[in-house]
N, C-alpha and C positions, 0 to 999 in steps of 0.2 A: 020283572027290572033286575032282583038279585042275581038271576041264574046271568044276565048281561054282564052284569058287575062285576061276578067270579070268572067270566073269562073272560074280561078286559082285563083283569089283576093275572094272571094267568098268564095273558100273553105280553104283559108288561114285563114280568120277572123272568120269560123267556128271553125279548129282549134283552133287559142287561145281562142279564146272562150268558148270552151269545157275543156280544159286544167287551164284558171284559172276557171271555176267553183271545175273544181276538188279540185282543190287547195286551195280553200277558205274552200268546206269539209274539209280536211284532214286538215287544221289549227287548225278549230272550232272545230273541233275533240278532235285535240292537247289541244286545250286552255277546253273544259269541261273534258276532262277526268283528265286533275291536278288538277280543281276544286274539282270535285268531289271526287280525294282522296288526298286532302288536307283537305274535310270538315270529311273523313274519319278517316283519320290518327290524325285530334284534337278529334274525339269523342272518338279512341281508346286511346290515352294517359294516362299515367297511372296519379294522379292529385298527383300536389309535397306532400309531408307531412305537410309543413306550411301553406296551403293553407288556406285560409278562412272558404271555405267549412263546413259541418260536414256530409258530405256524400261522401267515395268518389265514387262510381258511380255515382253520381248529384246529384242535388235537386230533393228529392221528396216528397212533400206538404203530402203526405197520406193521410189519412182521416181527413175531416173536424174535429176543439174540439169542443167539445158538452160542452156545459155549462148545462146543466138544468136540469141533476143529480143532477150535486154537488150544484147547489144552492136548487134547492126546498125540498134535505135533508140539506142543513141547514139551511132555514127561518126560519121553528121552534122553534129552537132552539138560535136564535137573539130575544133581548126581548129591550124595550125604556123604559128608567130610565128619569124621570123625578122629579128633586128637588125642594125644597122650604127653603129657608133661611128670618128665621122672620125677620122684624122690628128690629134695636138693637142700644142701645146707645154705640157710640168709640171714642176711643180718635181722639183726631183733631191733634194729631201729632206734636203739639206748644212743642218745647222742657221746661223743669220748671229751672228756674233761679238757678242756682250752685251760686249766691250770689258772682260770678267776673263782672257784668255784673250790674252797676247803670241804667242805661236804664230797664232792664228784672226788677230790682228790681222794678223802679217807677211804671209800668205798673203792676207789680201786686198788690202795692199799691192803684192803682185809680179805675183797673178789676178785683183785688180778683181772684179766682182759675180759675172762671168762661171762662178768655182766656186760660185756660189749659185743662176745663170740658169736657163732652164727648157730640157729636155732634149725632144726630141719623139717622141710616142709613137706608134705606125703604129696604120694603120685595123684596128678588131676587128670580127669577126663573129660570131655564135652564133646558135642557134634552140634552142626551146621549142614550149612547147604549151600550150592552152588550155582553157577551155570555156564556150561560147556558154553563156548566160544570161535572155537575151531576145530576142525575133525583130527587136527595133530595132538586135542589134551589139552589148548590152552585152558583155565575154568578162574574164573573173576569170581570169588566171596568178601566177604568184610573180614578183616582186619583182624577185628578183635578175636572173630572163627579161628584164626590160625597163629593168635600171639599167644606169648608166654604167659602173657598176662604184664608184660611190661614192654620194654621193646625190642623182644629179642622174638623167635618164632616156637611155636611147639616141638617137644622133641620127634613126635611122629605123628603125621599127616594121612591118615588112611582113607582115599575115597570107593567107597562104591556108586555104581551106575544104575541104573531102572534096571537092566537084566540081569543084575544079583555079581556081577563081574566087581573084582575088588584089586584096586590098586595104590603103589605108596607113591608121593605127592610129595613135588619140592616148591618151596618158596618161592617163586618170578622174582617177586616185586612189592612191596606196602605201603600202603601212606597211610597214618594215622590220620592225618588232618581230615579226609574226606572217608574214613573207615574202607580202606577200599584194600584188597590183595589179590593179587596173581598166581595161581598156585600151575601145577604141571603134571600131566601123567603121561607116561609114555603106550601111548597107545595112537593106532590110525582110524580111519575114517569111521569116524565117532559120529553122533547127529549132535549137532552145536544150532543156537535160537540165532536169530539175527535182530540186529538194534533197529530199533525204532527213531521217535524225536519228540524228545521230551517239552521241545517248547511248543509241540502238536497238543499237548496233553489240554485237555477242556475239563470245568467242571463239569458233574453230572458225568461223564464218560464213564464207560462198563471195563474193569479190570480184573484179571485174576492171578493171587497169587498159588504159588508154588513151589513149595516144600519140603522137608521131611520135620514137622511140628513133635513136641514131646515124644518122642525116640519111635513117632508111629511112620511107617512105610510112607508113599508118595501122596503126596493130600492139597489138593487142587481149592481152593476158595475165592468167592466170586466177592466184589465189591463195587464203588463206584468212588471217583476220584472227588474229596470232601475238601480241599484245597491244596496249595502249590505256596510255593515259597516257603515254609515251616521252619520256623528255626527253634531247637528245644533245649539247646546247650549241651548235648549231649558228648559230643566230639572234644568237647571240652575236658574232659575225663582224662583223654589220653592221648591228647594236643596241647598244645600251647597255640597254634594257627590253625583251630578248627572254622573248617568250612563245610555248611549244612544253607541247604534249599532244600526241605524234603516236599517230596509231594505226598499229602497226607490220604490215606484210603481208609476205607471202612471194611475191609477184605478183610475173614479172621486171620490174626498171624498172631504166633507162640513161640516161644521158647524154642530151638532147634527151626526156624521159619532163616536164621539168620544168612545174608547170604543169598537167599535166592533170587529168583527173578520176579517181579512184575508185570505183568504183557499186557497187550491192549487185543482186544476182538481177532484181529491178525495174524497173534501168534507172537507179536514181535514183544522186545525186553523194551519196557517206558521206566523201568529202574531196576533197580537194585535193594530189597526189603535190607533195613540196616536196624529197627529199634519199633519198639510200642510203647504204646501209655498202659501201665499196670500198676496200679497203684497196690494190686494185691498181688500181684506176679503172672498175671495171666493175661490174656488179651480182654482190653475193658475197651474197644468202639473204636479203636485208634493204631492205626499202624501207619509206620512213615517207611517211604524208599529214598533213595541217591537215584536223583534224574537221569536218564541214562546218558544225557550229552557234553555232562559230567565226569558218566563213565567211561566213557570212550577215550575222552583227554586222558583219563588217567592211567586203563589201561594200556594204553599203546604208547605211555612215557616209560610203566613201569617193563615193559615188553622189550622195547627198546633200550633204554637207558639204563634197566633195575632203578632207579626212584624217578621223583615227578619233577619237570622242569617248569615250575611254575610261573606264570605271565602275571606282569604288576602294573596296573595303572598308573598307582603313586600319589594314592589318593584314604584318607582314614573316614573315620565315620564321626559325624557328629552324634555323640551316647544322647544327646535329650531326644534326639531324632532318631534314633536304631531302626524301627521299624514302623514308621510314620505313617505307610501303608499310600502316599502321594510322590514315592521316587526315593533317591537312594540318597538323602542329605549330606553334603561333602562339610566335614569336619576340618580337618588340613589336608594342603597340598605339600606332599615331598619337593623340595627344590629343585633336585637332581631327576625329576620322576617323570613319566611320558604326559600323567597331566598337564606337569607345571610348562610343560613344551607347545602345548595348546591353549593357554591359558586361561584357565580352570582353577576356582578359587574360592575360598572354605564361604560355604552360603549358597554354592549352585546345588542345585539338584537332577541327579542324572536322572532322566525318567525312562529311555530307551538305549537298549547296545543294538544296534543293527537288523535294528526296526521292531527286534524282539522288549516286549514293554518291561520294564523295573518299574515296581512300586515300595520296594524294600530295598536296603543296604545286604539283606542275607540272598536277593535275588541276584543286586551287583556282584556278590564275589563268586556268588557258581557260578553266574553267564561268562564273562569275565575268566573265571578259571578251569570252561572251556574251550578256552582258545590256547596257543601256543604265544611262547616270544618270539615277537617281529610280524603277528600278526598283526592287519590296518584293521580297523576296529570304526564305522559310523557312529557317533556320542550325541543323541539328543537330549540335551539337558534346559532347566531353566532356570535364570537372570531376572531379579525386579520384575516378576511377572513375563518377561519373555521369552519365548523357546526359542533356541537354536540346534544348529546342530555342526558339527564337527567330525573331525578323524585322527586320530590316534594312533600311534604302532608304539604296542604293547612291549615291555620290556623284563629280561628277564632277570630285574634286580627292584628291589623294593623303591629304593631311593632315601634321602636323608630328611628326616622330617625331626630339624632343628629344635623348635619351641613346645618337642613333644621330650627330645633330651632333653634338650636346657632345665624342663620344669620336672624331670623322674628326681633331680638329686634335691633342689628344696625342698618337694616333696617330702624326699625321707631322709632328710637333715646331713644329705653329706655330701662332699667331691668327690665325682666318680670319675672313672676313665674305662675304656674299654682299651685291654691288656691288648700288646703285638702279636703276630706271629713268631715271632722268635721266643717270646717271657712264652708264651702258650705251650711252643715244643718242648721247652726249658721245664717247666712245673708237668708235662704229659698231661695236656688238656685240653680240650679242645677250642678253648676260648674263656671268654668269662671279662669282668668289670671288676675290676681294682678300685677298692673304696680307699682313696686317697686322706682322707680324713673327716671324722665327724663331727657333727655342730651337735651345741648343747639344746636339748631340747625335743629336737625331733626326734622321728622315728626312732632312729638306726640307734641314738644312747640310751634308749629304751631297753635298750637288749645287752647284754656279756661281749657285744660285736666290739672288736678294734679297729683300730687304723691297720691295713695292706693285708683286710682280709680279702680274698676275692673271691665273687658267686659265680659262680657256674653251674647251679640250677633255682628252680621255685618252683615248689611246689610237685620236683620229680622231671620240671621240664627245660632243657638244655638253654643256657644264656651266655650267648656268646657275646654279646656285644650292649652299649649302654641303650641302642634303639629298640631290643630286644626285652629288657631289661622294664622297659618304659611301657611297654605294651604288655608283658606279663602281668605289672602292675595293676594297666587299667581294665584288664579283662579280668583280671578276681576282685576287683571294687567293692567291697563288703564280706569277701572270703576272708579266712583264714590264711595267714599267709604263710611258711618254713623258706628258709634260705637256706643254702647247703656250698661248699666251697672250700676252701683249704687258706693254710696260710704257710707262704713260701719258707721253707726250710723245718715247714714239723711238717710230719706224718699223720693224716687221716682226714678222714668227711670231719666238719665242724658246722655242726645247725643252730638257726637261730629263727627261732616265731616272729612274726613281726605284728603288729598291733598301728594299722595304719591309724591315722589323723582323719578326722570326720572333718568332710569337705563342707 
């Protein structure tokens, strides 16, 4: 009896164990099937249209990018530029007395003109990079590479090719607004680089910077295009009318790379390296290149004319929306400019030029500057939320901004007038702005300036008209300003620091 009971209990335990085992297998199978089915479904699901990826079939790295062909083809066409500026006498920049300050007169009587006399500037040497663009020796580089530190050029410019041959170079032309220059050497059958198309440059694409940094031999660095249309304000240090719409990369660039090419993986120039972000004086992760479409226009003009024939649309920026990101916001329209002729108005937002997207004022400037006066361009703009497209013919003149020109006198507290050509020749100046009357309480009244003063420059930039003065004052808003000029009938240059009233 007991034996029978034990046997039955044993069989029951075996049966329960078997059922439990089979159940566990079935449950596990179901779970793994669900996981497998989920994995397959996830792989087969169509990627949404707004997915951040670039390949609807999934990411595909493809073949590794090879820089060797582009680098090896380009290096022979990149040159080392060395400049020398001879020691010379320079003004010590102390203002000569205008007779209004007794202390100044006393200093002059005791010390004579030596207080305002020349000082010696020692010999200076510098180096940079250039790109050969023709087999007969034309080379593009930066204006600041060949400059003497002012409006002139270095006393001596030497070019060394990749094969170590050295040549003396002459400056064909230079443009401070874009920081570009063309020099030439007497040579033939030189390797040269081809232009690419900077309008086709995309964020994230590979780029190579080639140059002679930090006194090293030819150096190639690689990076990606990290931004377009950058304005960093650097060209305003050498030009009153700066044009900036830089291609930003993270290819390592240092002192000495200036003027060298930024190339794509096909070995074509897409930009000319011009500046770096360098809080400590060396590369800190960002470098900036002038887009090649602008380079082509400027270089062609410099070779053909010796200077740049600038095209103008005849619009000024809405300063409050300078880099708004949704287009170029128009603040003013010149009454006799190209834009006025097609009906553009203040408040319009330009979004495309010939189907090239425009996201900011800096991009509009660079894009328009890449054309020639007389060229017809298609302009897409928004007005009251509606998109419109029209055609304009670019002009060779800026046009007249009446509102800006009339307001600058009120802003400075003076009655101003552009001097005519006859007076400019009489006073041996290129042009200027006559201060006819100084109003009490205005910024000019707080200086020692007197009526009949002719303003010829602002912070070192030449001023030939009231329009140019207005533009300079607007661009230097918030900066310290020094005006220079002459008094008819008196010798010497007079300088007046100006404090602008806060707006």
